[in-house]
C-alpha positions as CSV (number, residue, x, y, z in Angstrom):
1,M,233.7,230.5,216.5
2,G,235.4,228.2,214.0
3,K,238.4,227.4,216.2
4,G,240.4,224.2,215.8
5,K,240.0,221.5,218.4
6,V,242.6,221.1,221.0
7,T,242.7,218.9,224.1
8,V,245.0,218.0,226.9
9,E,246.4,214.4,226.9
10,G,244.5,212.2,229.4
11,N,246.0,210.1,232.2
12,S,244.5,206.8,231.1
13,R,244.0,205.0,227.8
14,K,240.2,205.2,228.1
15,V,240.3,209.0,228.7
16,R,242.6,209.4,225.7
17,Q,240.3,207.4,223.5
18,Q,237.3,209.5,224.5
19,R,239.1,212.8,223.9
20,R,240.5,211.7,220.6
21,K,237.1,210.5,219.4
22,V,235.9,214.1,219.9
23,L,238.9,215.5,218.0
24,G,238.5,213.1,215.0
25,T,241.0,211.3,212.9
26,L,244.6,212.5,212.6
27,S,244.1,212.9,208.8
28,S,241.3,215.4,209.5
29,L,243.5,217.4,211.8
30,T,246.4,218.0,209.5
31,V,245.2,221.6,208.8
32,H,242.9,224.0,210.6
33,P,239.1,223.6,209.9
34,R,238.9,227.0,208.3
35,T,242.0,226.2,206.1
36,R,240.3,222.9,205.2
37,Q,237.2,224.9,204.0
38,R,239.4,227.1,201.9
39,Y,241.2,224.1,200.4
40,D,237.9,222.5,199.5
41,R,236.6,225.7,197.8
42,A,239.9,226.0,195.9
43,L,239.8,222.4,194.8
44,G,236.2,222.8,193.6
45,K,237.2,225.7,191.4
46,F,240.2,223.9,190.1
47,F,238.2,220.8,189.1
48,A,235.5,223.1,187.5
49,Y,238.3,224.7,185.5
50,L,239.5,221.3,184.3
51,Q,236.0,220.3,183.4
52,W,235.2,223.5,181.5
53,H,238.4,223.2,179.5
54,R,237.9,219.4,179.0
55,I,241.2,218.6,180.7
56,T,241.7,215.2,182.4
57,L,243.4,215.4,185.8
58,A,247.1,214.4,185.4
59,S,248.2,211.1,186.9
60,T,251.9,211.9,187.3
61,A,253.6,214.5,189.5
62,L,255.3,216.2,186.6
63,A,252.1,216.5,184.5
64,L,250.1,217.6,187.5
65,D,252.7,220.3,188.2
66,A,252.3,221.5,184.6
67,Q,248.5,221.6,184.9
68,L,248.7,223.6,188.2
69,A,251.2,226.0,186.7
70,D,248.8,226.6,183.7
71,Y,246.0,227.2,186.2
72,V,248.1,229.7,188.2
73,E,248.7,231.5,184.9
74,Y,245.0,231.4,184.2
75,L,244.2,233.0,187.6
76,W,246.8,235.7,187.0
77,Q,245.3,236.6,183.6
78,E,241.7,236.5,184.9
79,G,242.4,238.9,187.8
80,D,241.8,236.3,190.5
81,S,243.5,236.4,194.0
82,R,246.9,234.9,194.4
83,Y,245.6,233.2,197.6
84,L,243.3,231.1,195.5
85,G,246.3,229.8,193.5
86,G,248.2,229.1,196.7
87,D,245.3,227.3,198.3
88,T,244.9,225.2,195.2
89,V,248.5,224.0,195.1
90,A,248.6,223.6,198.9
91,A,245.3,221.6,198.9
92,I,246.6,219.2,196.2
93,Q,249.8,218.7,198.2
94,D,247.8,218.2,201.4
95,A,245.7,215.5,199.7
96,Q,248.8,213.8,198.3
97,P,251.7,214.5,200.7
98,E,254.1,212.5,198.5
99,L,253.9,215.4,196.0
100,K,255.8,217.7,198.4
101,G,258.9,218.9,196.6
102,S,257.5,217.9,193.2
103,L,255.3,220.9,192.4
104,L,258.3,223.2,191.7
105,K,256.9,225.1,188.7
106,S,253.6,225.9,190.4
107,W,255.2,227.2,193.6
108,R,257.8,229.2,191.5
109,L,255.0,231.0,189.6
110,L,253.2,231.8,192.9
111,K,256.5,233.3,194.3
112,T,256.9,235.3,191.2
113,W,253.3,236.5,191.6
114,A,254.0,237.6,195.2
115,R,257.1,239.6,194.1
116,H,255.2,241.5,191.4
117,E,251.9,242.2,193.1
118,L,251.5,243.3,196.7
119,P,248.5,241.9,198.6
120,A,245.6,244.3,199.4
121,R,246.1,244.5,203.2
122,A,243.7,246.1,205.6
123,P,245.2,249.5,206.7
124,P,245.9,250.0,210.4
125,L,243.5,251.9,212.6
126,T,245.0,254.7,214.8
127,P,244.1,255.1,218.5
128,R,241.8,258.0,217.8
129,L,239.9,256.1,215.2
130,V,239.6,253.1,217.5
131,Y,238.2,255.4,220.2
132,A,235.6,256.8,217.8
133,L,234.5,253.3,216.8
134,C,234.2,252.4,220.5
135,G,232.1,255.5,221.1
136,W,229.8,254.6,218.2
137,F,229.2,251.2,219.6
138,V,228.5,252.5,223.1
139,K,226.0,255.0,221.8
140,R,224.1,252.1,220.3
141,N,224.0,250.1,223.5
142,M,226.8,247.8,222.5
143,S,229.2,248.6,225.3
144,A,230.7,245.1,225.4
145,C,231.5,245.3,221.7
146,A,233.3,248.6,222.4
147,L,235.4,246.9,225.1
148,A,236.2,244.1,222.6
149,I,237.3,246.5,220.0
150,H,239.5,248.4,222.4
151,L,240.9,245.2,223.8
152,A,241.7,243.8,220.4
153,F,243.6,247.0,219.6
154,V,245.6,246.9,222.9
155,A,246.3,243.1,223.0
156,L,246.9,242.8,219.2
157,L,244.1,240.2,218.8
158,R,243.1,238.6,215.5
159,T,239.5,238.9,214.7
160,G,238.7,235.3,215.5
161,E,240.4,235.6,218.9
162,M,238.4,238.7,219.8
163,L,235.1,237.1,218.8
164,G,235.9,233.9,220.7
165,L,236.6,235.6,224.0
166,Q,234.3,234.6,226.9
167,S,234.2,236.1,230.4
168,K,235.9,233.0,231.7
169,H,238.9,233.7,229.4
170,I,239.5,237.2,230.9
171,Q,241.2,238.1,234.1
172,A,241.2,241.8,234.7
173,S,242.4,243.6,237.8
174,K,241.1,247.0,238.8
175,S,243.9,247.6,241.2
176,S,246.9,246.7,239.0
177,G,245.4,247.3,235.6
178,Q,246.7,244.0,234.4
179,I,244.6,242.0,231.8
180,V,245.3,238.3,231.2
181,L,243.6,236.7,228.2
182,N,243.4,232.9,227.7
183,L,243.1,232.6,224.0
184,Q,242.6,228.9,223.8
185,A,243.3,227.5,220.4
186,T,244.7,230.1,218.0
187,K,246.6,230.3,214.7
188,T,249.9,229.9,216.5
189,S,248.9,227.5,219.2
190,H,248.2,224.8,216.6
191,R,251.8,225.0,215.4
192,H,253.3,224.5,218.8
193,A,250.6,222.4,220.6
194,V,250.2,225.0,223.4
195,L,247.4,227.3,224.4
196,D,248.0,230.9,223.8
197,S,247.7,233.7,226.3
198,V,248.3,237.5,226.3
199,V,249.1,239.8,229.2
200,V,248.7,243.6,228.8
201,S,248.4,246.5,231.1
202,N,245.6,249.1,230.7
203,F,244.0,250.4,233.8
204,Q,240.9,252.0,232.3
205,L,240.2,248.9,230.1
206,A,240.7,246.5,233.0
207,W,238.3,248.6,235.1
208,H,235.5,248.3,232.6
209,L,236.2,244.7,231.8
210,Q,235.9,243.7,235.5
211,A,232.7,245.7,235.8
212,W,231.3,243.9,232.8
213,Q,232.3,240.5,234.3
214,T,230.3,241.2,237.4
215,Q,227.1,241.5,235.3
216,V,227.5,238.3,233.1
217,S,228.0,234.6,233.5
218,A,231.4,233.0,232.8
219,E,230.2,231.6,229.5
220,T,229.1,235.0,228.1
221,Y,230.9,236.1,225.0
222,L,232.4,239.6,225.0
223,V,230.9,240.0,221.5
224,S,227.5,238.4,221.7
225,M,226.8,238.3,218.0
226,S,227.9,236.3,215.0
227,C,231.0,237.1,213.0
228,A,228.9,238.2,210.0
229,C,226.7,240.4,212.2
230,F,229.8,242.0,213.9
231,R,231.4,242.7,210.5
232,A,228.2,244.3,209.3
233,R,228.0,246.6,212.4
234,F,231.6,247.4,212.0
235,A,231.1,248.4,208.4
236,T,228.1,250.6,209.4
237,A,230.2,252.3,212.0
238,L,232.9,253.1,209.5
239,Q,230.3,254.5,207.1
240,E,228.7,256.8,209.7
241,L,232.1,257.9,210.9
242,H,233.0,258.9,207.4
243,L,235.7,256.2,207.1
244,S,234.1,254.0,204.4
245,N,236.5,255.4,201.7
246,F,239.3,253.4,203.5
247,P,239.3,249.6,203.3
248,F,239.4,249.2,207.1
249,K,238.4,245.7,208.4
250,P,238.3,244.3,212.0
251,Y,241.8,243.0,211.3
252,S,242.9,246.7,211.1
253,L,242.7,246.6,214.9
254,R,245.6,244.2,215.2
255,R,247.6,246.0,212.6
256,G,247.0,249.4,214.2
257,G,247.6,248.1,217.7
258,A,251.0,246.7,216.7
259,T,252.0,249.9,215.1
260,A,250.9,252.0,218.1
261,L,252.6,249.7,220.5
262,F,255.9,249.9,218.6
263,Q,255.7,253.7,218.5
264,A,255.3,253.6,222.3
265,V,258.0,251.1,223.2
266,Q,260.3,251.2,220.2
267,S,261.0,247.5,220.6
268,F,260.2,244.9,217.9
269,S,260.8,242.1,220.5
270,K,258.2,243.4,222.8
271,V,255.6,243.8,220.0
272,C,256.5,240.3,218.8
273,H,255.8,238.9,222.2
274,V,252.4,240.5,222.6
275,G,251.4,239.8,219.0
276,R,252.7,236.2,219.1
277,W,254.6,236.4,215.9
278,Q,256.9,233.4,215.2
279,T,259.9,235.6,214.4
280,E,261.0,239.1,215.0
281,R,261.7,239.5,211.3
282,S,258.0,238.8,210.5
283,C,256.9,241.4,213.1
284,R,259.3,244.0,211.7
285,L,258.0,243.6,208.2
286,Y,254.4,243.7,209.5
287,I,255.0,247.0,211.3
288,Q,257.0,248.6,208.5
289,D,254.2,247.9,206.0
290,A,251.6,249.2,208.4
291,S,253.6,252.3,209.1
292,A,254.0,253.0,205.4
293,S,250.2,252.7,205.1
294,L,249.7,255.4,207.8
295,T,251.9,257.9,206.0
296,D,249.6,257.7,202.9
297,M,246.4,258.1,205.0
298,R,244.6,261.4,204.7
299,L,241.5,261.8,206.8
300,S,239.0,264.5,206.2
301,P,237.7,266.4,209.3
302,C,234.5,265.0,210.8
303,A,232.8,266.6,213.8
304,Y,230.7,263.5,214.5
305,R,233.8,261.3,214.6
306,D,235.5,263.7,217.0
307,Q,232.4,263.6,219.2
308,M,232.4,259.8,219.3
309,E,236.1,259.8,220.2
310,K,235.5,262.2,223.1
311,Y,232.6,260.2,224.3
312,W,234.7,257.0,224.6
313,T,237.6,258.8,226.2
314,G,235.1,260.2,228.7
315,Q,234.0,256.7,229.5
316,L,237.6,255.7,230.1
317,G,238.0,258.8,232.3
318,L,235.3,257.5,234.7
319,A,237.6,254.5,235.4
320,S,240.5,256.9,236.2
321,Q,238.2,258.7,238.7
322,G,237.4,255.4,240.3
323,R,241.0,254.6,240.6
324,D,241.7,257.9,242.3
325,R,238.9,257.2,244.8
326,M,240.4,253.8,245.5
327,A,243.8,255.3,246.1
328,R,242.4,257.9,248.5
329,G,240.5,255.2,250.4
330,R,243.8,253.4,251.0
331,G,245.6,256.5,252.1
332,R,248.2,256.4,249.4
333,K,249.1,258.7,246.5
334,L,249.3,257.6,242.9
């Protein structure tokens, strides 16, 4: 699923050699594989720009900074993404670490760009819209995908984390409603050399997850399709639910889940813990931006969307009935 490689240090020199051989050289591990791919694409475009304009790559830090600054200005005028400029400067700096602190003009222009143009972020999904999406997937015999979507919303999962979940990574308890997710190598785990995990409580979801686990092997993915295929199905669902006029993406699940959790607990620290943000300030800005997006959202009525929402909530209600039967069987009241 495109995750970075992580291993636990071995107890002997031979074991460490074997494990490090799988990981690769330290030079190849300085950035995440997906980031490396972005850097390579950005450098390719930068070199093509130099070739097209018959410019020779500068040999000094000062001249290279000037070339990169001119390129950032070019991207701004041509309507390109700020992230392309950032990836280009970061890629040059990653290839030549001695340039750190020398590309001042390039970084200054990128910061100026960020102040004057807000990024086009995916808007947050609300609980009702998530339920409608889940209902749509269940109606098309993709119940596990529905569980993944609901779980991503509740546990504030990034898209890659959701797609990388296997049965062996999930511990769900029908009796307590607790769900423990072992997320393996994630965006934040690479920074701190630890494996990420999330613990949330949702009885109905735990009930269905445990039922799913009894029918599959430990290696089975919760989303048993490629990332591209899932995104295509997700887009189709949005279209049929009359939501395609909004730029919702799978990442909208995390943004909406964080917003819904804050509205429920009114605590940035709790949301920060579940979402695994580095700082509470980052979490606060994230939620404030998402909340502002919700105030501008105007949904037109849709009977089919309401039908799909009720269908999924009905499926969740079956789990509640099962819990009631369990409680009566134990002779206790809920």
